[in-house]
MARVO-888280 format. One line per field, with one value per residue (C-alpha): x, y, z. Coordinates in steps of 0.1 Angstrom, whole numbers. Example, Ala and Ser with C-alpha at 12.3 -4.5 7.8 and 13.67 -1.06 7.14 Angstrom:
BEGIN
X = 123:137
Y = -45:-11
Z = 78:71
//
This chain:
BEGIN
X = 1538:1523:1497:1484:1484:1503:1480:1485:1495:1497:1530:1518:1508:1542:1559:1537:1544:1581:1577:1556:1585:1610:1625:1632:1621:1638:1620:1586:1581:1616:1609:1576:1594:1620:1593:1575:1606:1626:1600:1595:1608:1641:1648:1640:1673:1692:1674:1674:1706:1689:1664:1667:1673:1645:1654:1658:1666:1671:1686:1700:1687:1661:1655:1625:1603:1613:1645:1675:1674:1688:1679:1671:1653:1678:1707:1691:1688:1725:1734:1712:1730:1764:1755:1742:1775:1794:1773:1779:1816:1818:1796:1819:1850:1834:1822:1858:1870:1843:1850:1888:1882:1858:1884:1910:1888:1877:1912:1926:1900:1899:1935:1923:1888:1866:1837:1857:1828:1809:1838:1838:1873:1887:1874:1883:1867:1847:1830:1827:1825:1811:1773:1754:1719:1687:1689:1725:1740:1775:1781:1791:1758:1739:1761:1753:1716:1720:1740:1714:1687:1708:1712:1674:1669:1694:1686:1675:1707:1725:1757:1740:1717:1746:1767:1738:1726:1760:1778:1751:1770:1789:1827:1838:1851:1817:1797:1812:1791:1759:1773:1764:1789:1775:1781:1816:1824:1812:1831:1863:1860:1855:1887:1916:1938:1967:1944:1929:1965:1975:1947:1952:1989:1981:1965:1994:1974:1994:1965:1941:1914:1916:1912:1883:1865:1873:1855:1825:1824:1826:1797:1777:1786:1777:1742:1738:1746:1725:1695:1701:1707:1727:1764:1782:1773:1767:1774:1790:1775:1796:1828:1864:1891:1917:1941:1974:2004:1983:1982:1945:1950:1936:1904:1871:1862:1825:1827:1827:1861:1879:1864:1871:1908:1904:1888:1915:1942:1926:1920:1957:1965:1935:1933:1966:1958:1923:1913:1889:1909:1909:1871:1867:1890:1872:1838:1849:1863:1828:1810:1780:1782:1747:1742:1731:1764:1745:1759:1796:1821:1836:1805:1822:1850:1877:1911:1931:1959:1944:1950:1987:1986:2004:1973:1955:1985
Y = -1241:-1271:-1258:-1292:-1296:-1324:-1350:-1364:-1400:-1426:-1443:-1474:-1453:-1436:-1469:-1482:-1450:-1456:-1492:-1482:-1459:-1488:-1485:-1520:-1527:-1556:-1554:-1536:-1534:-1519:-1494:-1484:-1479:-1456:-1436:-1431:-1422:-1402:-1390:-1394:-1359:-1362:-1396:-1384:-1364:-1397:-1415:-1384:-1396:-1430:-1412:-1415:-1385:-1374:-1371:-1334:-1319:-1285:-1274:-1295:-1330:-1332:-1359:-1382:-1397:-1432:-1449:-1464:-1502:-1518:-1489:-1501:-1483:-1498:-1481:-1447:-1455:-1465:-1431:-1414:-1432:-1424:-1388:-1386:-1400:-1375:-1346:-1356:-1359:-1325:-1308:-1323:-1307:-1274:-1269:-1272:-1248:-1223:-1223:-1219:-1189:-1173:-1173:-1160:-1130:-1122:-1126:-1103:-1076:-1078:-1065:-1031:-1027:-1050:-1037:-1040:-1056:-1024:-1001:-992:-978:-1013:-1024:-1020:-990:-1011:-1027:-998:-966:-974:-970:-998:-1009:-989:-978:-965:-983:-997:-1034:-1030:-1014:-1042:-1066:-1048:-1051:-1089:-1088:-1069:-1092:-1122:-1104:-1101:-1138:-1149:-1125:-1152:-1171:-1169:-1155:-1129:-1118:-1115:-1093:-1072:-1066:-1060:-1041:-1032:-1049:-1081:-1080:-1093:-1125:-1132:-1118:-1144:-1170:-1157:-1151:-1177:-1188:-1163:-1134:-1147:-1149:-1113:-1098:-1116:-1103:-1068:-1068:-1046:-1063:-1068:-1085:-1108:-1116:-1124:-1150:-1164:-1169:-1190:-1214:-1214:-1195:-1166:-1155:-1135:-1134:-1171:-1176:-1152:-1172:-1205:-1192:-1181:-1214:-1234:-1214:-1223:-1260:-1259:-1246:-1273:-1299:-1284:-1284:-1321:-1311:-1335:-1330:-1358:-1344:-1307:-1279:-1254:-1220:-1201:-1215:-1205:-1199:-1224:-1231:-1222:-1237:-1265:-1302:-1300:-1272:-1295:-1302:-1286:-1257:-1264:-1299:-1312:-1329:-1295:-1285:-1318:-1309:-1274:-1288:-1314:-1287:-1266:-1297:-1306:-1272:-1270:-1307:-1323:-1356:-1360:-1391:-1372:-1377:-1415:-1415:-1395:-1418:-1449:-1435:-1426:-1461:-1473:-1453:-1474:-1475:-1480:-1511:-1490:-1470:-1437:-1422:-1423:-1415:-1390:-1368:-1357:-1343:-1368:-1363:-1394:-1401:-1379:-1407:-1400:-1363:-1352:-1335:-1369:-1389
Z = 2411:2429:2454:2464:2502:2518:2533:2568:2568:2595:2602:2584:2554:2554:2552:2524:2504:2507:2497:2467:2456:2457:2491:2505:2540:2557:2591:2589:2627:2632:2604:2619:2653:2636:2619:2652:2672:2646:2622:2584:2576:2595:2581:2546:2547:2549:2522:2499:2482:2475:2452:2415:2392:2369:2332:2322:2289:2302:2335:2364:2372:2400:2424:2417:2444:2434:2447:2431:2429:2460:2484:2519:2547:2571:2554:2559:2596:2597:2581:2607:2636:2621:2617:2653:2667:2645:2658:2694:2689:2672:2699:2726:2710:2701:2737:2749:2722:2729:2766:2760:2737:2761:2788:2763:2753:2789:2804:2777:2779:2817:2818:2806:2821:2842:2821:2789:2769:2774:2766:2728:2731:2734:2700:2664:2648:2623:2652:2676:2655:2620:2619:2602:2595:2592:2628:2623:2652:2655:2656:2692:2700:2683:2703:2736:2728:2726:2758:2777:2765:2777:2811:2814:2804:2830:2857:2881:2879:2913:2900:2878:2906:2930:2908:2897:2933:2947:2919:2894:2865:2856:2852:2818:2833:2847:2818:2794:2812:2796:2761:2734:2708:2683:2708:2715:2677:2672:2700:2690:2655:2669:2690:2681:2656:2680:2705:2678:2668:2704:2707:2672:2680:2711:2686:2662:2635:2620:2597:2620:2593:2590:2628:2629:2602:2620:2650:2629:2611:2643:2656:2625:2628:2665:2656:2630:2655:2683:2659:2649:2612:2590:2595:2576:2541:2552:2527:2551:2543:2568:2553:2559:2533:2524:2553:2537:2555:2571:2561:2553:2528:2500:2520:2507:2529:2522:2537:2572:2571:2568:2601:2618:2610:2624:2655:2660:2655:2683:2705:2704:2720:2744:2754:2743:2761:2746:2727:2705:2673:2679:2684:2651:2632:2645:2636:2600:2596:2605:2579:2568:2530:2517:2496:2466:2470:2465:2497:2503:2530:2506:2510:2543:2523:2531:2513:2503:2529:2556:2582:2579:2585:2617:2631:2632:2645
//
């Protein structure tokens, strides 16, 4: 194991190191500006695919420090800018989807009890009765701990203070305003099957398990975007299963494009007049293919002929 400590380097030294490894720099001052504003480490994720492979007799090939011939610093920056635009587009759509599903869950539960989110009888037994973890708590009890923590963190918000002071609790249709997407995902998964089905049907998804996983996957992708992690070539860890019966069935569930299709399917129902799909199509058309061809638009997971799928038309 290499225990040598990494040494601090000035921006000028960082740039010289990259040049010594074969990365071409067309405009040194612009490159220094990018290193100062974006940072070496974040940009390194975009020139990673420009790095050569080390020769290896045994085991998988590893990336070398040196770059493929024809690799340009500017191309890494273009990938970064493309990825940033993609993240912003995805965040915009996921926000709308999250808000819509929040209302769906709260409106449904509110029919039965204004404090439904606290009532274990309104949830599936696996969520509300089966003990888990070292502390032997139900998933609902773990969820309530997060909810109560969110209450404390937001206690100074005017609407929280009003309901707490006047009623001593937040009705479910108010409580949803302090849930994060992770809490929403968990509570949807914990609903009674017929209630999960009712919401999934609204979005033309007959497979409840698939819709549950879509919500979890979109929460994962939302967190990736919020933390400015690379999205265009993301390997989606919290990935859904193949979407049988949908046009994008051939798409790789570990790649971003599958979830762009999921998002667009939901957007057509939530915001039917939205131009989101056109903005995505235009951005993908503008994918900046690096001059060394080491990074490709296909890394997003595009499927040949996707432009003609009904969901994108």
